[in-house]
C-alpha positions in Angstrom: -0.3 -0.1 0.2 2.5 2.2 1.0 4.4 1.8 -2.2 0.6 2.5 -4.2 0.6 5.8 -2.0 4.2 6.5 -2.9 3.8 6.7 -6.7 0.2 8.1 -6.8 1.6 11.0 -4.4 4.7 11.5 -7.0 2.9 11.8 -9.8 0.1 14.7 -8.5 3.4 16.0 -6.7 5.0 16.6 -9.8 2.1 18.2 -11.6 1.2 20.4 -8.9 4.8 22.2 -8.2 6.3 22.2 -11.3 5.9 24.9 -13.0 7.2 23.5 -16.5 9.4 25.4 -19.2 7.1 24.3 -22.1 4.4 26.6 -22.9 0.6 26.0 -24.1 1.8 25.4 -27.8 5.0 23.6 -26.8 2.9 21.3 -24.6 0.2 20.3 -27.2 -0.2 16.6 -27.8 0.9 16.8 -31.1 4.3 17.5 -30.7 4.8 14.2 -29.0 2.9 11.6 -30.6 2.3 9.6 -28.1 0.1 6.4 -28.2 0.5 6.3 -31.7 1.4 3.3 -34.2 0.4 -0.3 -34.0 1.9 -0.5 -31.2 3.1 2.8 -30.2 6.5 2.6 -29.4 7.8 2.2 -25.8 8.9 5.6 -25.2 5.5 6.9 -26.8 3.4 4.9 -24.1 1.3 6.6 -21.2 0.1 4.3 -18.7 -2.0 4.3 -15.5 0.1 1.7 -13.9 2.8 3.6 -13.3 1.7 7.3 -13.4 2.5 8.6 -16.4 -0.7 9.4 -18.4 -1.0 12.0 -15.3 2.5 13.7 -15.5 2.7 17.1 -17.6 3.1 17.7 -20.1 1.3 13.9 -21.1 -1.8 15.2 -18.9 -2.8 17.4 -21.7 -3.4 14.1 -24.0 -4.7 11.9 -21.0 -7.6 14.5 -20.1 -9.0 13.8 -23.3 -9.1 10.1 -23.4 -9.4 9.2 -19.8 -11.5 5.9 -20.7 -8.6 4.6 -22.4 -6.5 4.3 -19.2 -9.1 3.5 -16.4 -12.7 1.7 -16.1 -15.3 3.9 -17.1 -19.3 4.0 -16.9 -21.6 5.1 -19.8 -23.7 8.6 -19.2 -25.8 7.7 -21.9 -26.7 11.3 -23.9 -30.5 12.0 -25.3 -31.5 9.6 -28.4 -33.8 12.2 -29.8 -34.6 15.8 -29.0 -30.9 17.3 -29.4 -30.6 21.0 -28.6 -28.6 23.3 -31.0 -27.5 26.6 -30.2 -27.7 29.5 -32.2 -24.1 30.5 -32.9 -23.2 34.3 -33.3 -19.5 34.8 -32.8 -18.2 37.6 -31.5 -14.6 38.4 -33.3 -13.9 41.2 -30.3 -13.8 38.8 -27.3 -10.4 38.0 -28.3 -9.6 41.7 -27.6 -10.7 42.6 -24.3 -8.4 43.7 -21.7 -8.0 43.4 -18.3 -5.4 43.4 -15.1 -4.4 40.1 -14.0 -4.2 40.4 -9.7 -1.1 41.5 -8.2 0.2 42.8 -12.1 0.5 46.2 -13.3 0.8 45.0 -17.0 -2.6 44.4 -18.5 -3.6 41.2 -20.7 -5.9 40.2 -23.3 -8.7 37.6 -23.3 -6.6 36.0 -26.1 -3.6 35.7 -24.2 -5.4 34.5 -21.0 -6.7 31.2 -22.9 -2.7 30.3 -23.4 -1.5 31.1 -20.1 -4.3 28.8 -18.9 -3.1 25.9 -21.4 -6.8 25.7 -22.1 -8.2 22.6 -24.1 -11.2 24.1 -24.5 -13.4 27.5 -24.4 -17.1 27.9 -24.7 -19.0 31.6 -24.2 -22.7 31.6 -24.1 -24.8 35.1 -24.1 -28.4 35.2 -23.6 -28.3 31.7 -24.7 -26.3 31.8 -27.8 -22.7 30.7 -28.4 -20.7 34.1 -29.0 -17.0 32.2 -28.3 -16.0 28.9 -29.2 -12.1 27.6 -29.2 -10.5 24.0 -29.0 -7.0 23.8 -28.6 -4.4 20.6 -28.7 -6.3 17.4 -28.6 -9.9 18.2 -27.5 -12.4 18.5 -30.5 -15.9 19.5 -30.8 -17.0 15.9 -30.3 -14.2 14.7 -27.9 -14.9 14.7 -24.0 -12.8 15.8 -21.5 -11.9 15.2 -17.2 -13.8 17.7 -15.4 -12.1 16.8 -12.2 -13.8 18.5 -9.4 -16.3 20.0 -11.4 -18.1 16.8 -11.2 -18.7 17.6 -7.6 -21.0 20.2 -8.6 -23.0 17.9 -10.3 -23.5 15.5 -7.4 -24.3 18.7 -5.3 -26.9 19.9 -8.0 -28.5 16.6 -8.3 -28.5 16.6 -4.2 -29.7 20.3 -3.9 -32.8 18.9 -6.7 -33.6 16.2 -4.4 -33.5 18.1 -1.5 -36.2 20.3 -3.1 -38.4 17.6 -4.3 -38.5 16.2 -0.8 -36.5 12.9 -1.7 -33.8 13.7 0.8 -34.2 16.1 3.8 -31.4 18.2 4.3 -31.6 17.9 8.1 -31.2 14.2 8.0 -28.4 12.4 9.3 -26.1 10.5 6.6 -26.7 7.5 8.6 -30.5 7.3 8.1 -29.7 7.3 4.8 -26.7 4.9 4.6 -26.6 2.9 7.9 -22.7 1.6 6.9 -21.3 5.3 7.4 -23.3 5.4 10.9 -19.7 5.1 13.0 -17.7 6.9 10.6 -17.3 11.0 11.2 -20.4 10.9 8.9 -22.7 9.2 11.0 -23.8 12.2 12.7 -23.2 14.9 9.7 -26.5 16.2 7.7 -27.1 16.2 4.1 -26.7 19.9 4.5 -23.2 19.1 6.4 -22.2 17.4 2.8 -23.9 19.5 0.2 -21.9 22.4 1.8 -18.8 20.9 3.1 -18.9 22.0 6.2 -17.9 18.4 8.0 -15.7 17.6 10.8 -13.3 15.0 9.6 -9.9 14.0 10.4 -9.1 14.2 6.5 -6.5 16.0 4.8 -6.7 17.2 1.1 -3.1 18.6 1.0 -1.8 17.3 -2.1 1.4 18.3 -1.2 2.0 16.2 1.8 2.6 12.6 0.5 1.3 11.6 4.3 -2.3 13.4 3.8 -5.1 11.0 3.6 -6.2 12.2 0.1 -3.5 9.2 -1.1 -5.3 6.6 0.8 -8.1 7.7 -0.5 -6.7 7.5 -4.2 -5.3 4.1 -3.5 -8.8 3.0 -2.7 -10.3 4.1 -5.7 -7.9 3.5 -8.5 -7.7 0.0 -10.4 -3.7 -0.4 -10.5 -3.6 -1.9 -6.9 -0.3 -3.5 -6.3 -0.2 -7.3 -5.4 -0.5 -7.5 -1.9 -2.5 -4.2 -1.2 -4.5 -4.5 1.8 -6.2 -1.2 2.4 -9.7 -0.2 1.3 -10.8 -1.6 -2.1 -13.8 1.4 -3.0 -14.6 4.3 -2.2 -17.3 3.5 0.0 -15.2 1.3 1.7 -12.8 4.0 2.8 -15.4 6.5 3.7 -16.5 4.3 6.6 -12.8 4.4 7.9 -13.0 8.4 8.2 -12.9 9.2 11.9 -14.2 12.7 12.8 -12.4 15.4 14.2 -14.0 19.2 15.2 -17.9 19.5 14.5 -19.9 19.5 11.6 -21.5 22.8 10.5 -18.6 25.1 11.9 -16.6 26.0 9.0 -16.2 25.2 5.3 -13.7 22.6 4.4 -13.0 21.4 1.2 -12.4 18.0 0.9 -13.8 15.3 -1.7 -15.0 12.4 0.5 -17.8 14.9 1.3 -19.1 14.6 -2.6 -18.7 10.9 -2.7 -20.6 10.3 0.9 -23.1 12.7 -0.5 -22.9 10.2 -3.7 -23.9 7.3 -1.4 -26.9 8.8 0.2 -28.1 9.8 -3.3 -27.5 6.3 -4.5 -29.4 4.6 -1.1 -32.3 7.4 -1.5 -33.5 6.8 -5.2 -32.0 3.3 -5.8 -30.2 4.7 -8.4 -26.3 5.0 -9.5 -24.9 8.4 -10.0 -24.1 7.9 -13.9 -27.7 6.7 -14.1 -28.7 10.0 -12.1 -26.7 12.7 -14.0 -27.8 10.8 -17.4 -32.2 10.6 -16.3 -32.0 14.3 -14.7 -29.5 16.4 -17.0 -28.1 14.4 -19.8 -31.6 13.4 -21.7 -33.4 16.1 -20.9 -30.9 18.7 -21.6 -31.0 17.2 -25.4 -26.9 16.7 -25.0 -25.2 15.1 -28.2 -22.1 13.3 -26.7 -22.5 10.2 -23.8 -20.3 11.6 -21.0 -18.8 8.8 -18.4 -17.8 8.3 -15.2 -14.6 6.8 -14.0 -15.2 3.9 -11.4 -13.5 1.9 -9.0 -12.9 -2.0 -8.2 -16.4 -2.2 -7.4 -18.0 0.0 -10.4 -18.6 2.5 -8.0 -18.4 5.8 -9.5 -16.1 8.9 -8.6 -18.6 11.3 -8.0 -16.1 13.6 -6.8 -14.2 13.8 -9.5 -14.6 11.4 -12.1 -17.1 12.6 -14.5 -15.8 13.4 -18.4 -17.8 15.4 -20.8 -18.2 17.3 -24.1 -17.5 21.1 -24.3 -21.0 22.2 -25.7 -22.8 19.4 -23.9 -21.5 21.2 -20.7 -22.6 24.9 -22.2 -26.1 23.2 -22.1 -26.0 22.3 -18.0 -24.4 25.4 -17.2 -27.4 27.4 -19.5 -29.9 25.3 -17.5 -28.8 26.7 -14.3 -28.5 30.0 -15.6 -32.1 30.2 -16.5 -33.5 28.7 -13.2 -34.0 25.2 -14.2 -35.6 25.9 -17.5 -34.0 24.5 -20.7 -34.8 22.6 -24.2 -38.5 23.5 -23.3 -38.2 21.8 -20.2 -38.2 22.5 -16.4 -34.9 20.4 -15.6 -34.3 21.9 -12.0 -36.5 23.6 -9.5 -36.0 27.5 -9.5 -35.6 27.2 -5.7 -32.1 25.8 -6.4 -30.7 28.4 -8.3 -32.1 30.7 -5.2 -30.6 28.5 -2.7 -27.2 28.8 -4.9 -26.8 32.7 -5.0 -28.8 33.9 -2.0 -27.7 31.3 1.0 -23.6 30.7 0.7 -22.1 31.5 4.0 -18.8 33.7 3.2 -18.2 34.0 7.1 -17.7 30.0 7.2 -15.4 30.1 4.0 -12.0 29.1 4.4 -10.1 32.5 3.5 -6.5 31.0 4.6 -6.5 28.4 1.5 -8.3 30.6 -1.0 -6.8 34.0 -0.5 -7.9 35.5 -4.0 -11.6 34.0 -3.2 -12.2 36.9 -0.9 -16.0 37.4 0.6 -16.9 33.9 -1.2 -19.2 31.5 -0.1 -20.0 27.4 -1.2 -23.4 26.4 -1.5 -24.4 22.9 -2.8 -21.0 22.2 -4.1 -20.8 25.7 -6.0 -18.2 28.4 -5.4 -20.1 31.4 -4.9 -18.5 34.8 -5.6 -21.3 37.1 -3.5 -19.9 39.9 -6.1 -22.1 42.5 -7.5 -23.5 40.3 -10.1 -24.1 37.0 -8.0 -21.5 35.2 -10.1 -21.1 31.4 -9.4 -18.9 28.8 -10.5 -18.2 25.3 -10.5 -14.1 24.7 -10.3 -12.0 21.7 -11.2 -7.9 21.5 -10.6 -5.8 21.6 -13.4 -8.3 24.6 -15.0 -11.7 23.1 -15.1 -14.6 25.8 -15.0 -18.0 26.7 -15.4 -18.5 30.0 -14.6 -22.4 31.4 -14.5 -22.9 35.2 -14.1 -26.7 35.8 -13.9 -26.4 39.5 -14.3 -24.8 39.7 -17.6 -26.0 36.6 -18.8 -23.4 34.7 -19.6 -22.1 31.2 -19.1 -18.4 30.0 -19.7 -16.8 26.7 -19.8 -13.3 26.2 -19.6 -11.6 23.2 -20.1 -7.8 22.9 -19.4 -4.6 20.9 -18.2 -2.7 23.5 -16.5 1.0 22.5 -15.4 0.0 22.9 -11.7 -3.0 21.1 -9.9 -4.4 24.5 -7.9 -6.7 26.9 -9.3 -5.1 29.5 -6.4 -2.0 28.9 -9.3 -4.5 30.4 -12.3 -7.3 32.3 -10.7 -5.0 36.2 -10.6 -5.3 36.0 -14.5 -8.7 33.7 -15.0 -11.2 35.6 -12.7 -10.3 38.9 -13.6 -10.6 37.7 -17.2 -14.1 36.5 -16.3 -15.2 39.9 -14.9 -13.9 42.0 -18.1 -15.8 39.3 -20.2 -19.0 39.9 -18.0 -18.5 43.8 -18.3 -18.1 43.7 -22.1 -21.5 41.5 -22.8 -23.5 43.1 -20.3 -23.4 46.2 -22.8 -24.6 44.1 -25.7 
């Protein structure tokens, strides 16, 4: 087990702390020839077994091919009633300028895409596509790993079920999942999970090879070494987490909250997370491309970070949320869920120490809430994944990326000002 944890930690540590000399264009997968040939040459093979597939710049290839490295479960798209966005591209967006945080040198929107190692960028304004770009390995009909943007799908699903009365936000987790009664989650409420306000003896510090995130990753990976004796599934590991502190006191971002919520949701509905994402979102949204989830040894979907989807289909989800749940001539989400997100994100409990660029922000239903004048909120995932919704500007941004370092703190200084500059520009249209 220690060997596996060391391997996993070295992979993400490498990508988390190494800034790398390669630029956006220099790191395009087409420059390296990975996984080409019949068979590929030995020095061109990427593998999940040794972790090579997740090291930058190989990461730039893998995020568009995750199902080739790991077992997955499909999220079926719509078979009929496909939704097609109206396209009205705005050539001036590339020239929008803004001032990055901590800088006195302006940057253009176009420059920010290269700075963020962007694989795909979609901007919707009033429901129309005004900007769309693909780079590197990502194609219009392709999918991309969403990392922790996956959490927002699970959280939104949970919030819908609360609004519908299927879940009671004030009930204890153990009432839905008796197997978690003796764990730290046992006396936490569903609301504690939704807002990541649990007291857990669990660290998600990727830079610390001894943090619990590595045991959790070991439980979920299919690449377990001979003799491995730890938890074999996500759910098995969740049962081992001990309590530390009190629930409901402070926001503490921990992936295990999302997977515990996924277990609650599946127990209450009798369906898997991939099934529910398809039934509740992908089919009614009129999506075009099947999504998929990474799964563990027992076929359990990684609700906290395993979803993969296409750029435009993600735009449909974002636009549905912006429209308070109405899209493709259907009521997909109760409007009350939207109101709950923008109105009830508590910035007093927010973790200001670990998120210095997110002053005044809050967290609700697994959405990051800016609490700014525009009431913007977003989904965030490591290596630059984002769905940014600005209700005032009537704007949705979807960015898929593969940055050299994992933390969003590393790209927030130019990403967030760019989003606001675009919102200001579109608000005048």
